[in-house]
C-alpha positions, 0 to 999 in steps of 0.5 A, a space after each residue: 743477211 749474206 753479203 749478197 744480198 746486202 750488196 747486189 744494188 750497188 749494179 744499178 749506181 755503177 750502170 748509170 754512172 757508166 752510162 753517164 761516163 760514157 755520155 760525156 765521153 763523147 766529143 762535141 760533135 757526136 754528143 751535139 749530133 746525139 742530142 739534136 736527133 732526140 730533140 729532133 724526135 721529140 720536138 725539143 730544142 736541143 738545150 732543153 734536150 741536153 738539160 732533159 738527158 741530165 735530169 733523166 740519168 742523174 735521177 736515175 742516180 740517185 733513185 738507185 743510189 737510194 736503193 742501195 743504201 735502204 738495202 743496206 740498212 733496211 729496217 731504219 730507211 729512211 733517216 737523214 742521212 740515208 737520204 742525203 748521201 745518195 745526194 751528195 754522191 750525185 753531186 759529187 759525180 755530177 762535178 766529176 762528170 763536168 771535169 772530165 768533160 773538160 778533157 773532152 775534145 769540143 765539150 765544156 763543164 758547167 756549173 749549172 749542169 752541177 746544179 741541176 744534176 742536184 737536184 735531179 739527183 734529189 728528184 730520184 731520192 724523192 721519188 724513192 722514198 716516196 716509191 718506198 712509203 707507198 709500198 710501205 703502206 699497201 703493203 700493211 694494207 695487205 697483211 692487214 686484208 690477209 689477217 682479217 681474212 685468215 681470221 674469218 675463215 678461222 671464225 668460219 671454221 669455229 662454227 662449222 666445229 660448234 654446229 657439229 659438235 652441238 648435232 
């Protein structure tokens, strides 16, 4: 397998890490204004909108990290280590993000957010595993159906040949 085929999926976790970092780099007033406008648009409280954003972004990070790790080891997924690495990544990145927020004016870090990030990463990993397993089942059924159709076609051709030989 070429290096490009193996490693191109790293783009997605880096993309989500960059989005998370850019949101946490905004000062307290700008961040509050963003979450308030989103909360008002969808009818959530400001606090729920912030937690929801954490969950979505870190879930996407866990999902994309699982996709990357599966690409590194396509034949052995899912192993326990391949499940834990994306979760560990989201927890470490969540902790680093909260430390980063301590350096931004008007922002604070929270251990509660790191815990939420860990659960979101776990949800993203589980969503990827569920998607991968359903895809594997769907693909196996598709291959079985294609094989059955090919067998029927081959049998029909044999029947035609037998009829022409008998005549």
